[in-house]
N, C-alpha and C positions, 0 to 999 in steps of 0.2 A: 554524477561523479562522487566517489566516496570522499567523505570529509577527511582531510589530510591527517588530523590528529587521531581519528578513529582508525585510519589505516596504519598510522605509526604504532598504535597499541597492538593492532593485529600482528604487525611485523615483529614487535618485541616479544609477544607471546610465542609466536612461531619459532623465532630464533632461540629463545630460551629452551624450547623443547627439542629443537632439531639440530642446532649447531654444537658439535662435540666440543668439549672443553679444550682438547688439544689443538683445535682449529681456531682458538681464540688467543693466539699468540703470534707475534710478528714472525715473518719468514726469516730463517737463520741461514739457510744454504740452498743450493739448487735442488736438493732432494725434497725440500718443502714445497716446491712448485709443482702443481698438477697440470700437465699438458694434455692428458687423455690420449686417446688413439688406440688402435688395435693391439699394439705391443707394449703399451705403457704399464709399468710395474708400480703399483701404489706403495707409498712408503709405509702406510698403516691402514688398518680397517677404517679408522676415523676419516682419513683422507678420502677413501672410496665412498663412505657414507655421505660425507659433506657434499661431494660432487653429485651423487645420486639424488639426494634430497633437494638440493637447489635446482637441479635440472628438471626434476619432476614438477616443481613449481614454475618452471620457465624462467627462473631468476638468475641463471647463468647469463642470460641476455634478456633482462626484464622488459626492455622497450620494444623487442621484436613482436610481431603479430602472433596471437595464440595459434592461428592455423598452421604456423610453421614451427611450433614448439616453444615460442617465446612467452614472456609473462604478460604481454598485452598491456603493460602499465603506461600511463601517461607521464608527462614530464615531471609533474609535482610528485607523483607516487614513486617514480624512479629515484628522485632526489631523496625522498624520505627513506627508501630502502638503503641507499648508499650511506646516509647518515647513521642509520641504525647498525649497519655492518661495521662502520668505522668506530662507533661507540663501544662495541665489544671487541674491537681489534680483530675481527674475523678475517681470516685469510681469503683471498679470492679463491673460489672453488675451482676455477678453470682459467688457464691462460691458453689462448688459441688464436692463430692467425686467421682461422675460419671466422671467429667472432669479430676480431678487430679490423680485418681487411676484406676477405672474400665475401662474408655475409652481406655487408652493406652494398657491395657491387652486385650480388645476386638479387637482392631486394629491388634494386633500381633497374637492372638490365636483364636479369635472368628470365627465361620462360617459366611458366607455371610449373611445368614438369621438372625443370632443374631446381626450382625453389623447394618443391616437395621432396625431391630426391636428396638434396644436400643439406638444407637448413636444419631439419630436426636432428640429424646425427651430429651436426656442429653444436647445437644446444646441449645435447647429452654428452658431449665430449667423446664420441665414439670414433671419430676420424680426426687424425692430426694432419694439418695441411702444410705444404711447403710452397714457397714462392719461386717461380721460374722467370725472373726478369733479366738481371744482369748477365752479360756474356763477356768473354775475354776481350773483345774489341767493341763492346757496347755497354759501358758503365754509365757515366754521366750523360753520354749521348745514346740513350737507350733505344731511340728510334732506329739506330743503325743495326739492330739485331739481325742475325743471319740464320738462326735455327729455323729450318724450313719444314713445313707440313705439306706434303704433296697430296693432291686430290687423287684418290684411288677409286672413285665412284661412290661406294657406300661408306668409306672411311678415309682418314688421312694416314699417311706414313710420315712420322716425325724423325728427322735426323739433325744432329747438331749438338750443342752443349750450352750449359749455363754455369755461372760461377757465383761464389758467395751465396749459395743456397743455405739459408739458415736451417740447421738441423735436417738437412736433406737426407741424411742417412736414417733418420727416425720418422720421416713423413710417410703417411699412408697414401695420400693423393696430392697432386700438384695443380695449382693454377698457374698457367704458363702463357707467355706471349710468344707467338710464332709467326713466321712470315708465310702467308698463304698466296700471295701474289708478288712474284719477283720483279714484275715489270712496272709496278705502281711506284709512285713517289715515296720517299723515305717514311713519312708518317702514315702512309696509306698501305694497304695490302697486308696489314698486321691483324691477326685474330687472337682472341682470348679464349683459351681452351682449358679443359679439365681432363685429367686422366689419373688412373690408379698407378702408383709407382711400383706396384708388383707386376706391371705389364712387362712381358719379355722385351729386352733391349734397353731397359733403364738401369744405369749403374751410377754409383757415387764414389768419390774419393775425398777423404778429409783434408781440410786446410788447417794447419796448425798455426795458432796466433802467438804473439809475444807473451800472452798470459799463460801459455803452456797448454791451453785447452783447444779443442777443435769443434766449435759450434757450427762451423761453415763447411760446405763441401763444394767440390766441382761435381756437376751432374752431366752425364752423357746419355745421348739418345741415338740408338741404332735401329732404324726401321721399327719404331714404336707405333703401334696401332692406336689411333685416337678416333673415337666415334664421333660422327658428325652431330649427334644430338647433344654433345658436350661442349658446343660452342656457346659462349655467353655473349649476348647481343648479336649484332649483325656480322656476317662473314666479312672479313677485310676491314672492319670498323673497330677492331680491338683497341686501338689507341685511345678512343674515347673512354672505354671501360678502364683502361690502364691508368689514365690520368685521374679518373674519379677515385680509383682504389688508392692511388698514391696520396691523395689528400688525407685519407683515413690512416694510411701507414705513417705519414708524417705527424699526424695528431697523436697516434699511439706512441711513437718514439718521443715526441715532445712531452707526453704525460709522464715519462720516466723521471723528468725533472721535478715532479711534485713529490719529492722525497721517496720515490719508489714505492708502489702500492704494496701494502702489507708489511713494510720494513719498519724497524725500530727507528724513531725520530733521532736525528743527530744529537740534539740536546740531551736526550735520555742516555745515549751512549757515552757522551762526554761526562755527564754527572757520575755515571756508574764507574767509568774508567779513572777519572781524575779527582773525583770528590769535590766537595764544596767548602766554602768558608763564608759564614754568615748567610747561608742559603744561596750563594752564587759561586760560579766557577772561579777558581783562583786566578786563572790566566785571563786578564781583561781583554787582550787582543783577540784571543780565540773566542771569548764570549761575544765580542762585537761581531766577529765574522759569522758565527752561528746565528746570531739574531738577524743579521742582514740576509743570510741565506734563507732563513725561515720566512721572513717578510716577502722576499722575492718569490719563493716557492708558492706562498699563499696567493700572491697577486696573479701568478700564472694560473693557478688552479681556478680562481674566480673568473679570469678572462676566458679560459677554455670553457668553463661552465656557461658563461654568457653566450659564447659562440654556439655552443650546442643548443641552447634555447632558441637562438636565431635560426639555426638550421631546421629545427622542428617547426618553426613558424614559416618556413619556406625560403629562407635566405641561404644562398650558396656559401659554403665555407671558403671555397676558392683559395686565394693566396694566403689567407690567414693561417692555413695549415703549415706553410713554410715558416711563418713567424713563430708558431708554436714549436715546430721541429727544431729550429735554430736555438731558441731560448731554452727549451727543455733540455737540449743536448748540453748547452753550457752549464745549466744548473746541475745536471747529473755529474758532470766532471767536477764541478765545485764541491758537490756533496762528498765525493770520494777523496778529494784533496783534503777536506776537513777531517774525514775519518782517518786518513793517513797521519794528519797532524796530531789527532787525538791519541792514536796508537803509538806514536813515536818510533823508536828503533824496532820495537816488537812488530810493528806493522809491516816491516820490510822482510820479515822472516818468510821464506818461500815455502818451507815445510815445517810442521811442528805445531804444538798446542798454542804458542803465543799468538799466532795469527789464524787459528782455526784451520790448520792445514794449508795455509796460503790463500784462503778464500779472499781476504781483504786485498792483498797486493795484486792478485790475479784480476779481481773485479775492477780495481783502480786502473790497471792497464787496459782492460776491456773497454772502459768508458771512452778511450781515445777513438775507438772505432765508431762511436755514436756520431762523430762529426763527418763521417764518410757515408755510412749506410743510409738508405732512404733519400739520397741526394746530398752532396757535400754542403758544408756550411756556406762556402762561397756561392754556390748556386742558389741556396735559400736566400742569402742576403741580396743577390741580384733580383730575385723574384719580389722580395719585400720592397726593394728600392723602386722597382718599376711599377708594380701593381698595387701597392699600398701607399707608398709615399709619393708616387707620381713623378719621380725624378726622370730626367731625360736619359735615353739609352747611350 
């Protein structure tokens, strides 16, 4: 194993040469976020180069095995890389549901053929993935889903719909839960399948939120062909895959509470906006609230880090993902409440320069959805109560 400090110097040298200067600043707007995919338009040449260079090293997903395009780094090396990226305030080179959700599920349940087909393009940011879970009558009770994939011999024909598909209109491929046995019990007869969203019969319709934006869609399937070699895990056993993926989704959502990756710290925004007196913010109550938020966010960050170490040591994340999802959701809402307080009346401007075109109030409203997506806060609290605290049902 490489000495951690030797590796740290190696990382520093590489970043100094390869991380463009414009990528060493906090994310300011949605345009700064790189999602990749077949139809993604890079904001700048630097954004494209940063993704390309990190992907070539496998450092978009540093802990994944090298044979699937990852960096092959161990736990300590992955931490060192993260610390060095944070040190120079480097933006994440890639945001991807393929990285945060589908990839871990493929590594655990996917066939060797599926891993080699899908994991390297995920690492390189070539395919943008959408998630097909919730349905109009199967939200919190996801196992009640009715989208049906009928066995046609050498393939399936999928009919039905999904709702709350994040960026469904921008996705290249979808990982999707479908019913392949209508006679089985509710949690059985479900399969986890993958398909190209350019397949004939797939259509989307945007859902507009109170923020004024439409990051979600309804997604419709009409006789969509799904190949049988695109089933992840065993046929009719997709619920097992789905539950495993949900732990990673909840951890991902929970991570937004750690001051939002790549974003400017709240205290820095407050100082820049409100100024200081004797080196401190003038508003003592706001100063206290920011300090409390920073401490809580740091505690969550360390707890998630410890849990990841335990997972690498073979311990199941299990119900802890619900704890992270709930607390991270609450933290993210608190973060934006603080930013709104810092901005004052200007933060309420829906359009115009005072609020950067309304980015702040729209993002503040968007955080309310965090308590619903990935499983409502009430459901997460029930899981924590039962499986972590051991309280009676």
